[in-house]
C-alpha positions as CSV (number, residue, x, y, z in Angstrom):
1,T,-12.6,18.5,-27.1
2,P,-11.4,16.2,-29.9
3,D,-14.1,14.6,-32.0
4,G,-16.6,16.2,-30.4
5,Q,-15.4,14.1,-27.1
6,S,-15.4,15.8,-23.7
7,I,-11.8,14.9,-21.6
8,T,-12.3,16.0,-18.3
9,S,-9.1,14.8,-17.0
10,G,-5.6,13.8,-18.2
11,V,-2.5,13.0,-17.2
12,T,0.5,15.7,-17.5
13,R,4.4,15.4,-17.4
14,G,6.3,17.8,-15.4
15,G,10.0,17.7,-13.4
16,D,8.8,14.0,-12.5
17,Y,9.6,13.4,-16.6
18,Y,13.3,14.4,-15.6
19,D,13.8,12.4,-12.8
20,L,12.1,9.3,-14.0
21,G,13.2,9.1,-17.7
22,Q,10.9,6.8,-19.4
23,S,9.7,5.0,-16.6
24,G,6.1,4.6,-16.3
25,Y,5.4,4.8,-12.8
26,A,4.5,7.6,-12.5
27,I,1.9,7.9,-15.7
28,A,0.3,5.3,-14.0
29,H,0.5,7.2,-10.7
30,E,-1.4,10.0,-11.9
31,I,-3.7,7.8,-14.0
32,G,-4.4,6.4,-10.3
33,H,-6.3,9.9,-9.8
34,T,-7.8,9.8,-12.8
35,L,-9.8,7.0,-11.6
36,G,-10.4,9.0,-8.3
37,L,-7.5,7.6,-5.8
38,S,-5.1,10.3,-3.4
39,D,-1.8,10.9,-3.1
40,L,-0.4,8.7,0.0
41,Y,2.5,11.1,0.7
42,E,2.8,14.1,3.1
43,I,1.8,17.1,1.1
44,G,3.0,20.2,2.2
45,T,6.7,18.7,4.3
46,P,10.1,19.0,3.8
47,F,11.7,15.5,1.5
48,P,12.1,12.3,3.3
49,L,9.1,12.8,5.7
50,L,6.9,13.1,2.1
51,H,7.8,9.3,2.4
52,R,6.4,9.0,5.8
53,L,3.0,7.6,5.2
54,V,2.8,4.5,2.7
55,G,6.7,4.8,2.4
56,N,8.1,1.9,-0.5
57,F,4.3,0.4,-0.7
58,G,1.2,1.5,-3.0
59,I,2.2,3.4,-6.4
60,M,-0.1,6.3,-5.2
61,G,3.0,7.1,-3.2
62,L,5.4,9.3,-4.1
63,L,7.9,7.3,-6.5
64,V,10.3,9.9,-7.3
65,P,13.8,9.0,-6.3
66,R,15.2,12.9,-6.8
67,V,19.2,12.5,-6.9
68,G,20.8,12.9,-3.4
69,G,17.2,12.5,-1.8
70,L,17.7,8.7,-0.3
71,A,19.8,8.7,3.2
72,L,22.3,6.2,3.2
73,G,20.7,2.6,4.0
74,Q,17.5,3.4,2.8
75,E,15.9,1.1,0.2
76,D,14.9,2.6,-3.6
77,P,11.1,4.2,-3.0
78,L,10.2,2.6,-6.3
79,R,11.3,-1.2,-4.7
80,G,7.4,-1.7,-4.0
81,S,4.9,-0.4,-6.6
82,E,2.2,-3.1,-7.1
83,M,-1.4,-1.3,-6.3
84,L,-3.0,-1.8,-2.7
85,A,-5.4,-4.0,-2.3
86,W,-7.8,-1.1,-0.7
87,H,-7.1,0.7,-4.0
88,R,-7.5,-2.8,-6.0
89,W,-11.0,-3.2,-4.3
90,Q,-12.2,0.1,-4.7
91,L,-11.4,0.2,-8.4
92,G,-13.7,-3.2,-8.4
93,W,-10.3,-4.5,-9.8
94,V,-10.8,-7.2,-6.7
95,D,-13.5,-8.7,-6.3
96,S,-15.7,-8.3,-2.9
97,S,-15.5,-12.5,-2.6
98,Q,-11.6,-11.6,-2.5
99,V,-11.8,-9.5,0.8
100,A,-12.4,-11.1,4.1
101,C,-14.3,-8.8,6.0
102,V,-13.4,-9.6,10.2
103,T,-16.2,-9.0,12.4
104,T,-15.4,-12.2,14.5
105,L,-13.0,-12.5,16.8
106,P,-10.3,-14.4,17.0
107,G,-10.2,-14.0,12.7
108,S,-8.3,-15.9,10.9
109,V,-7.8,-15.5,7.0
110,Q,-5.5,-17.3,4.3
111,L,-4.3,-14.4,2.5
112,A,-2.4,-14.8,-0.9
113,P,-0.2,-12.3,-3.0
114,V,-1.5,-8.7,-3.6
115,A,-0.4,-9.7,-6.9
116,T,-1.7,-12.8,-8.2
117,E,-5.2,-13.1,-9.6
118,T,-6.6,-15.8,-7.1
119,G,-7.0,-16.5,-3.2
120,I,-8.4,-13.5,-0.9
121,K,-5.9,-10.4,-1.0
122,A,-7.0,-8.9,2.0
123,A,-8.4,-8.5,5.4
124,I,-10.1,-5.9,6.8
125,L,-11.2,-4.8,10.4
126,P,-13.7,-2.3,10.5
127,V,-12.7,-0.2,14.2
128,S,-14.8,2.5,13.6
129,E,-17.9,3.8,10.7
130,T,-15.0,5.2,8.7
131,R,-11.8,3.6,9.6
132,V,-10.0,0.4,9.2
133,V,-7.2,-1.7,10.1
134,V,-6.1,-3.4,6.6
135,V,-3.3,-6.5,6.2
136,E,-2.2,-7.6,3.1
137,S,0.5,-10.2,1.4
138,R,3.5,-8.6,-0.4
139,Q,5.7,-11.2,-2.2
140,Q,8.4,-10.3,-4.7
141,I,6.6,-11.0,-7.6
142,G,4.4,-8.5,-10.0
143,Y,5.5,-5.0,-9.8
144,D,6.7,-6.0,-5.8
145,L,9.8,-8.6,-7.5
146,N,12.1,-5.9,-6.4
147,L,10.7,-5.5,-2.7
148,A,13.6,-6.3,-0.1
149,A,11.9,-8.9,1.6
150,E,8.5,-10.4,1.4
151,G,5.6,-10.7,4.3
152,V,2.6,-9.1,5.6
153,L,1.8,-5.6,5.5
154,V,-0.4,-3.7,7.6
155,Y,-2.2,-0.1,7.2
156,T,-5.1,1.6,8.4
157,V,-7.6,3.3,6.2
158,D,-9.2,6.2,7.1
159,T,-12.0,7.6,5.1
160,T,-12.2,11.4,6.5
161,M,-9.0,12.2,5.3
162,F,-8.1,14.5,2.5
163,T,-5.5,13.6,-0.2
164,G,-1.9,13.7,0.8
165,T,-3.0,14.0,4.8
166,G,-2.7,10.5,6.1
167,A,-5.8,8.8,4.4
168,I,-3.7,5.2,4.2
169,V,-0.8,5.0,6.7
170,V,1.8,1.8,6.9
171,Q,2.1,0.6,10.7
172,G,4.6,-1.2,12.0
173,S,8.6,-0.1,12.9
174,F,10.9,0.8,9.8
175,S,14.3,1.6,9.9
176,G,14.6,4.5,7.6
177,D,12.7,7.8,7.5
178,W,10.0,6.3,5.9
179,P,8.3,2.1,6.0
180,D,10.2,-0.2,3.6
181,S,10.4,-4.0,4.4
182,S,11.3,-4.2,7.8
183,V,7.6,-3.2,8.3
184,L,6.6,-6.8,6.5
185,L,5.6,-9.0,9.1
186,Q,6.9,-12.8,8.7
187,P,5.3,-16.1,10.6
188,G,5.9,-15.7,14.2
189,E,5.4,-12.3,14.7
190,T,2.4,-10.0,15.8
191,L,1.5,-6.2,15.3
192,T,-0.9,-4.0,17.6
193,V,-2.8,-1.4,15.4
194,E,-5.7,0.3,17.1
195,G,-6.1,-1.9,20.3
196,Y,-6.1,-5.3,18.1
197,D,-3.1,-8.4,17.7
198,V,-2.1,-9.0,13.9
199,S,-0.4,-12.3,14.1
200,V,1.2,-13.9,11.3
201,I,0.5,-17.6,12.4
202,S,2.6,-19.2,9.0
203,A,3.6,-19.8,5.9
204,L,1.6,-21.6,3.1
205,G,3.4,-21.3,-0.3
206,E,3.3,-18.4,-1.5
207,D,0.3,-17.8,1.0
208,Y,0.0,-16.6,5.0
209,L,-2.3,-17.9,7.2
210,I,-3.2,-14.4,9.7
211,E,-5.6,-13.9,12.7
212,I,-6.3,-11.2,14.5
213,T,-6.8,-11.0,17.9
214,V,-7.7,-8.6,21.0
215,P,-5.1,-8.7,22.9
């Protein structure tokens, strides 16, 4: 209780200090917890299954590239370190006017990159009272500068899941032990999630036009 003010939460640095040195990634991740965000890596499983849920996407995933922990051909998990649009919306950093709730199908949305300030940041499709499908655009700008590719990211959110158990799971086929840039959809590609087709119709500059339909 310094200066008469109570501090009820904070950030500690332990083993991650030795893994990431002076990098700010771990601090940003821990501050995310103080803002109410949960872990998006799988708790209680061996490495590299820890990365199975969101892989290279989302700073609340496991961002520590431990020595010898990366399999050959996999991307460094620090490559996709932007905050997911869902989390930005939860924190009020993305206005509700920048989120498209898709309730009529087929539904088309023009998505702007998560890392920019303007435009629609997410298309959200409710599939139940507690579960949604989220679609967002990830470009090689901002903290995603080192992504191996650009494209459209699709993930599911289940608000009944606790931290480290799969509240958010990136969808799509990936080439390694965890989701990497191979899951990003390109124009002309379609991914079926929760019984719905998410299709990338075209690229419009930095934006993507996507469509959600029933197969």
